[in-house]
C-alpha positions as CSV (number, residue, x, y, z in Angstrom):
1,M,60.1,115.2,121.9
2,P,58.1,115.1,118.8
3,V,55.2,112.4,118.6
4,F,54.9,110.7,115.3
5,A,51.7,110.5,115.3
6,D,51.3,114.2,115.0
7,F,53.1,113.8,111.4
8,D,51.6,110.5,110.5
9,T,49.8,110.6,107.0
10,R,49.2,107.5,106.7
11,H,47.2,106.3,109.4
12,Y,47.4,102.3,108.9
13,R,46.6,100.2,111.5
14,T,49.5,100.0,113.9
15,V,50.9,96.7,115.6
16,D,53.6,95.8,118.3
17,V,56.9,95.2,117.2
18,A,57.2,91.5,117.6
19,T,54.0,91.0,116.2
20,G,54.7,93.5,112.9
21,Y,57.8,91.9,112.2
22,D,56.8,88.5,112.5
23,G,53.9,89.4,109.5
24,W,57.1,91.3,107.7
25,S,59.7,88.6,107.7
26,S,58.9,86.9,104.6
27,T,59.3,90.3,102.4
28,Y,61.2,92.0,104.3
29,E,64.4,91.2,102.1
30,D,62.7,92.4,99.0
31,S,61.6,96.0,100.7
32,V,64.4,97.5,102.4
33,L,67.2,98.8,100.2
34,D,70.7,98.6,101.3
35,A,71.0,102.1,100.7
36,M,69.3,102.3,103.6
37,D,72.0,100.7,106.7
38,L,74.7,98.6,104.7
39,A,76.2,101.6,102.3
40,L,76.1,104.0,105.5
41,L,78.0,100.8,107.1
42,D,80.3,100.9,104.2
43,G,81.1,104.7,104.3
44,L,82.2,104.8,108.0
45,T,86.0,105.6,108.9
46,V,85.5,103.8,112.3
47,P,85.4,101.3,113.9
48,D,88.4,99.4,111.9
49,W,86.5,96.3,111.5
50,R,89.3,94.1,111.2
51,T,90.0,94.8,115.0
52,V,86.2,93.9,115.5
53,T,86.3,90.3,117.1
54,R,83.2,89.7,119.1
55,A,79.9,91.6,118.0
56,A,76.3,91.8,119.6
57,D,73.9,92.4,116.5
58,L,71.2,93.9,118.4
59,G,67.8,93.6,116.2
60,C,69.4,91.0,114.0
61,G,66.3,91.1,112.3
62,T,67.0,88.4,108.8
63,G,70.9,88.6,109.5
64,R,71.5,91.7,106.9
65,T,73.8,92.9,109.5
66,G,75.5,89.8,110.8
67,A,76.6,88.8,107.0
68,W,77.9,92.1,106.2
69,L,80.1,92.2,109.6
70,R,81.2,88.5,108.9
71,G,82.2,90.0,105.3
72,R,84.3,92.2,107.1
73,G,86.2,89.4,108.8
74,V,84.1,89.6,112.2
75,E,85.1,86.4,113.7
76,R,81.9,85.9,116.1
77,V,78.6,87.4,115.8
78,D,75.8,87.1,118.7
79,G,72.1,88.1,117.4
80,V,69.4,89.0,119.1
81,D,65.8,89.8,118.2
82,L,61.9,90.3,119.4
83,S,60.5,88.3,116.2
84,S,60.4,84.5,115.7
85,G,59.9,85.2,112.0
86,M,63.1,87.6,111.7
87,L,65.1,85.0,113.8
88,A,64.1,81.8,111.8
89,L,65.5,83.7,108.7
90,A,68.5,84.8,110.1
91,H,69.0,81.1,111.1
92,E,68.6,79.9,107.9
93,R,71.0,82.6,106.8
94,G,73.8,81.1,109.2
95,A,76.0,84.4,109.8
96,H,75.2,84.1,113.6
97,D,77.4,82.0,116.0
98,S,74.3,82.5,118.2
99,L,70.7,83.8,118.3
100,T,68.2,85.1,121.0
101,R,64.7,85.7,121.2
102,G,65.2,88.8,123.1
103,D,64.8,92.5,123.6
104,V,67.6,94.9,122.8
105,R,67.2,96.8,125.9
106,D,67.9,93.8,128.4
107,T,69.3,91.2,125.9
108,G,70.9,88.7,128.5
109,L,74.2,88.4,126.9
110,P,77.2,88.7,129.0
111,G,78.5,92.2,129.8
112,A,81.8,93.5,129.0
113,S,82.1,90.3,126.5
114,Y,81.9,92.4,123.0
115,D,84.4,95.0,121.0
116,L,81.3,95.9,119.2
117,A,77.1,96.4,119.8
118,I,75.4,97.3,116.7
119,A,71.9,97.8,115.9
120,S,70.0,98.7,112.5
121,L,66.8,100.8,112.0
122,I,65.6,99.7,115.4
123,D,65.2,103.3,117.0
124,E,62.4,104.4,116.2
125,H,60.8,101.2,117.4
126,L,61.9,102.3,121.1
127,P,59.4,104.9,123.2
128,D,62.7,105.7,125.0
129,L,66.4,105.5,123.5
130,A,68.3,105.5,127.1
131,P,67.5,101.5,128.3
132,F,69.1,100.9,124.5
133,Y,72.4,102.9,124.8
134,A,72.5,101.4,129.0
135,E,72.4,97.9,127.4
136,A,74.8,98.4,124.6
137,R,77.2,100.1,127.2
138,R,77.0,97.4,129.3
139,L,77.7,94.9,126.5
140,V,80.7,96.2,125.1
141,R,84.7,95.6,126.2
142,P,86.3,99.3,127.7
143,G,87.2,101.1,124.7
144,G,84.5,99.5,122.7
145,T,82.0,100.6,120.2
146,C,78.3,100.9,119.2
147,V,77.2,101.6,115.7
148,L,73.7,102.3,115.1
149,V,72.0,103.2,111.8
150,A,69.0,105.1,112.6
151,Y,65.3,106.0,110.5
152,H,66.3,109.6,110.4
153,P,63.7,111.8,112.1
154,Q,63.6,114.5,109.4
155,F,62.4,111.9,107.0
156,S,59.9,110.4,109.4
157,M,58.0,113.8,110.1
158,V,58.1,115.3,106.3
159,S,57.0,112.0,105.0
160,G,54.5,111.1,107.8
161,M,55.4,107.5,107.0
162,P,55.7,105.0,109.8
163,T,57.5,101.8,109.3
164,H,55.2,99.9,108.0
165,Y,54.5,96.4,105.6
166,T,52.0,95.0,103.2
167,D,50.5,91.9,104.4
168,A,49.3,88.9,103.0
169,S,45.7,90.4,102.3
170,G,46.9,93.1,101.1
171,E,46.4,95.5,103.6
172,D,49.4,98.0,104.7
173,I,50.1,97.8,108.6
174,A,52.0,99.7,110.5
175,I,54.9,99.2,113.4
176,A,54.6,101.3,116.3
177,T,56.6,103.9,115.1
178,H,58.7,107.0,117.5
179,V,60.5,109.9,117.0
180,H,63.9,110.3,118.4
181,L,65.8,113.7,116.9
182,I,69.4,113.6,116.8
183,S,70.1,115.8,119.8
184,D,68.3,113.0,121.4
185,H,70.7,110.5,120.5
186,V,73.8,112.7,121.6
187,R,72.3,113.6,124.9
188,T,71.1,110.0,125.8
189,A,74.1,108.3,124.1
190,T,76.5,110.7,126.1
191,A,74.4,109.9,129.6
192,A,75.4,106.5,129.1
193,G,79.0,107.2,129.0
194,W,79.2,107.4,125.2
195,T,81.7,109.7,123.0
196,L,80.3,110.5,119.6
197,A,83.3,109.6,117.2
198,E,81.3,109.7,113.7
199,L,78.1,110.9,112.2
200,S,76.9,110.0,109.0
201,E,73.5,110.7,106.6
202,A,72.2,109.3,103.7
203,T,70.0,110.8,101.6
204,V,67.0,109.9,99.1
205,D,69.0,110.3,95.4
206,D,68.9,108.6,92.6
207,T,69.0,105.0,93.7
208,W,65.8,105.6,95.9
209,V,63.9,107.3,93.3
210,A,64.6,104.4,90.9
211,A,63.3,101.9,93.3
212,K,61.0,104.4,94.4
213,P,59.8,106.7,91.9
214,K,56.8,108.8,93.6
215,W,59.8,109.5,96.1
216,E,61.2,112.0,93.4
217,R,59.3,115.0,95.9
218,F,61.8,113.7,98.7
219,R,64.8,113.9,97.0
220,G,67.4,115.4,99.0
221,H,66.1,114.7,102.2
222,P,68.2,112.5,104.7
223,I,66.7,109.3,105.5
224,S,68.5,107.3,107.6
225,A,71.9,108.3,109.9
226,A,74.8,106.2,111.3
227,F,76.1,107.3,114.6
228,V,79.7,106.1,115.9
229,W,80.0,105.6,119.9
230,I,83.2,104.8,121.8
231,A,82.9,103.7,125.4
232,P,85.7,104.9,127.8
233,V,88.9,102.8,128.2
């Protein structure tokens, strides 16, 4: 499996996930474009969001995904995140029925209780994908769905850019970043009992270049991917 350190061109000081997202929480909403994740969710043909009654929002962050789900008619959304700072913002947003500080690989949420497990932009922080896919499989009912929006491995390798933020002092801080190939997702999820129903990829386009003009050199490169997995009935 590729190691991000082999591609890293920034060499920022690196912190763990909880520390990083606590530090990023106050500016996160200003730095993540909807084109990265929510636009991909908008374009999926499955699942039929109207049939989703209860969702587990894994790595719920500031509540962006939870709010998106509420807007599609999902009745109950339970969120889990490692960062207290992000959870505080999710609480203010008010899209979740419950919020728990915890790990997406061992959430403590009740098993076989959800129509959907969903996660956005968290996989690059996991050294191993297997515990995440196993936990998502535990959480959903037979025939349930897992949707994962991932930071695209190709962009990670081409750009050499870790997930990072700028702190209050002006220092750029990296959050522990790992590279998972598309085939890693397929192999690991399949081993956990999932069947791939849809895969969609977003590329750097006019929207991205308008927001980040220096990214013109990345135009056309895939930047994120959405996987839709179905559990056996």
